[in-house]
N, C-alpha and C positions, 0 to 999 in steps of 0.2 A: 520753291525760287533760290537759285542759285546765284549768288552775287561773288564776285572775285574781288580783291584789292591788291594792288602793287604796290609797297612801301616803297621801293625805290624808283617807281616813276615820276614824271615832274607833275604831273595831272594830279591835283590834289584829291584827298579821301574820298571827303565828298561828293566829288563829281564823278568819280569811278562808281561811287555807290548809286547816284543818280543815274547814270549812266547804264547802268546793270538792268537797272529796274524798266528803263526807257525801253532797253533791246529786248527785256520780256514783253511787254506790254507791244512792240512792232511785230514781235513774233508770235503776238496769239498766245503766249504764258499767261498772261495775267489780262484780264477784260475788265469792262465798267461794273462796278457794283463789289469785285474783288477785294479784301482786305488784304491790306500789306502786313508781313509780320510786325511786333511792335518794334519797337526803336531799341528797346534795352535787349532783345531777344538777337537783333542783328548785331547791333554793337558787341554783345556777348559772343557771337559766333564768329566775329572777323577779328574781334581782340581791338576793336578800335574804342573811342572816348562815344558815350551815347549821344555827347553834342553834335558829334561828326554827323551820325546817322539823321540826327533830327534838322542839320542844315541840309541835307540833302533831299529829306521829304519836303521841306521848307522850299528848297528851289521847284521840286515836282510840284507843289502846289501853286507857287508861283507863275508854273509855267502850264497851270490849270488840266494835268494829268491825274491830281489827287486834290480829295478834299482831306483835310486834318481836321477831325473831331475828338476833344478833349474827352477821355476816358474811351473814348472806341476808337482809336488810332486812326491810319490813313486807308482810305476808300480809294480804288480807283474810278476816275471819272467817265462821263461818256466820251470823252475826248480820245479815248482808247481805242474805240472803233475806228475814227481816223487815222490815227498813227497806225493800227494794225493795216490798213488799205497801203498806205505812204511803204509800210513794210517790203512787199513785194516788188516795188518801184526801186524803192533804195537798192535791194540785193542784185535788180537787173543793173543799174548804176555802177555799182561794184565791180559787177562780174565785167562789164564792158569796160572801165577803167584799167583793170585788171589785165585785161586782152591787149588794151592800148599801150601798156606801160605807164601808166599816170599813178604815180607817188600818191598813197594815200593821204599824207598831209596837203599834197597839190590839190586832191580830189575834196578834202574838207574846206580849203581856201575858197575853191569853184561855188562849193553850194553856200558857204557865209555869205560870199558876195553875191550870188543869185537872190539868196535869202534877203538881202538888205537893199537890192535896187528895187525901186516900184516897180510894179506890175505894167506894162504897157496896154494898150487895147488888145484883144482878142486878134490872135492871129500873128501878133509880133514875136 
């Protein structure tokens, strides 16, 4: 697993770490039952505080993507398979948005808006 962080980014480090893990799951590089590296190992590798990594892992737990087990670490849940299915659809949407000249921030805002809008009856 390769996680990259940019200390100069406005995105908090814990969110960057969680984003990297989510991307690995969506791309199929991590699947249900896979154990994530220990928080201490990730913190040392990235040169960040242990609590930053733990915050990222807790965020992923709250999203249902990992189970946290004291002494055994973080394990990817079955939700990973669903996220992987979405990965190819997301890639297609990103490709189409680039072709249409839609800025990444605008696409993200559209996705957030759609995710917060209650789904109507089928076919709407």
